[in-house]
N, C-alpha and C positions, 0 to 999 in steps of 0.2 A: 503494500500501500503507498501511496505517496505521502506527500508533505499535507496534512491536513488546512494545515496554516495557510499554507500558500494557495490552494483550492479556495479556501473560506476567502482570502482576499481578492482573488479574481472575482470570484461572485459580487461581494459587496462593491467592487470596482463598477460592475455592469450595472448593478442595480443603482449606483450613485448617480451616474449617466441617465438612466431611465429616471431616477429622482428629478434630474434637473430638467430632464424634455417636461415632464409632466408637471414641475412648477412652470416652466413657460407657456405649457396649453392652458392652463388655471389662469394665469395672468390674461392670455389673449382672448380666453373665453369671456372673463368679466369685462374685457374690453368691447368685446362683441355686444354683448347683453346690454352695457351702456348705452353703446351706439346706437342701437335697436330701439330703445326705450329714447333715447332724443330723438331719433325721426320721428318716430311715433308721435312723440309730444308737438314737436314742429307741424304735421300734418295736420294735428288736431285745431291746432293754432291758424292754420290755412296758411302756412307759411310754405316756404320753398324748401324741401327737402333732398334736393336731387343731390346737392355736394355731399351732405350726408351719408345718403342712400348709397353714392359712389364709395368712399372711405370703408362705409359697411361692409360693402361688396368685397374691397381690396383685404380686409382683416379676414373675413371669411375664406376666399380663396388662400389666404396664408395659412391660415389655422388647418383648413383641408389637407394641405400639403405636409402637415406635421403631425396629424394627430391619430396616425395607424394603429397604435397601441393603446389608444385613450379614447376609442368611440364612445363608451359609455358618459366620459367626464364633459365631451363636447357635444352632446346631443341638446343640452338646453341652449347652448348658444346657437346652434343652427335651427332651432325651434322658434328663438325669438328673431333671429334673422329673418325666417320665413312669414314669422306672422307680419314683421315690418314691411317685407317686400309683398304680401300680398296685399297688405293693405294700402299701400302706397298706389300701386295696380290699381286698385279700383278706384283712389282719391283722383288720381290723375287720369285714368281713361276708361272707368268703368268697367273695368276686365277682371275678372278671377283669373291669374294665370295658371298655367299648367306646373307641374312638379318640376319637368323640366328645364324652366325659363326661369324659376326661382334658384334653382341649382343645388338641391337639396335631396335627402333619400326620402324614400316613402314615410318614416314615421316623423321624419322631423318636418315634412310638407301637413302633412295631416293633424301633426299639434299645433302648429302653426296656423294653421287654416281655422281650427278650433276656436284658438285664441284668439285670433281676427275677429270672429263675432262679438268678441267682447268690444272692442276698436268700435267697431259698427254702430253696436247699441249705444256707444257712447255720442257717437255722429247723430245717430237718431235723436237724442236727447238735445243735443246741441243744437240741432236744426230745427226742432220744435219750439225750443229756447227763443229762437230767433224768429220765429213765426213762419219758417220756411217749409212748409206741409210736403212741397213737391221732392225736394232734395231729402227728407226723414224717410220718407216712402220710397224713396229710391234705394237709401242706403239698407233698410227693410228689407227691401226684394233682396239684396245682395246676400242679408243675413238667412234670407229662408232659402236662397239657392244653396248656400253651403251646407244649411243643416239638411235639408232635404237629401241633397247629393250623398251625405256620411251617414243618414239614417237608419239604414239597413245594415250598417257595419257593426259587427258583433264578433270580436275575438277577446281570447283569454288574456289577461291581464298580463300572463308571461311573455304572449306575443307582440301586445300594443300597450304598455303600462302607462295609466293612466288617460288614456282616451274615452272609456266610459264615464268616467267622473267628467271629463270635458266636453262629452255629448250631453250629459245632464245639465250643465251648466249653460251651454249654449241652449238647449230647448227652454229653458227658464229666462235666460235674457230673449229670447226670441218672443215669448210670452209676453214679457215685461214690455217691450218696443212696441207689439201689437196692443197690448192694452192703452199706452202712451198715445197711440197714433188715435185709438179711437175717442179717448179722454178729450186729446185735441180738436178733432172733429166734430166732437159734439158740443164742446165749448164755442167754438168760432165760426160753426158755417151754418150756423142758424140764423 
């Protein structure tokens, strides 16, 4: 048998490199999550988020090139990016983008899409507050499209972790938005 100390030292060096990689991945994931939140805030305030979205896309591309061993660690970052990208597309062009154009995997796309329902609900609320029923109904239509498209998806938690909870949340947000629109119509269209 060889020298166990040198064997352990070699393993420790490899794990130390992996730890350093993880530290960078965690830092970059947090940066993506922060930028996604900033982009969404800018869009909610009717600002131009193109520059922030471009920076966000670059950070996501860099993260993807380095995360091979840490996929579970980066999923939330990709999910937040997907949410921002989907919301941006709906706000700027009225189109729900496909997974390929968002550039994330299936799980991040679906989770980001379900989170986007909450952003659309906020837009409904803000538009109604501004007296803009037409825009509120348009955002509500996008919420309904997302929910209807994903309504029949039923997978085990081990396959799509957290999706059922996000579906339930989206359903509640959709119902609340419908109620808000109906209340608005009853108050202001008589």
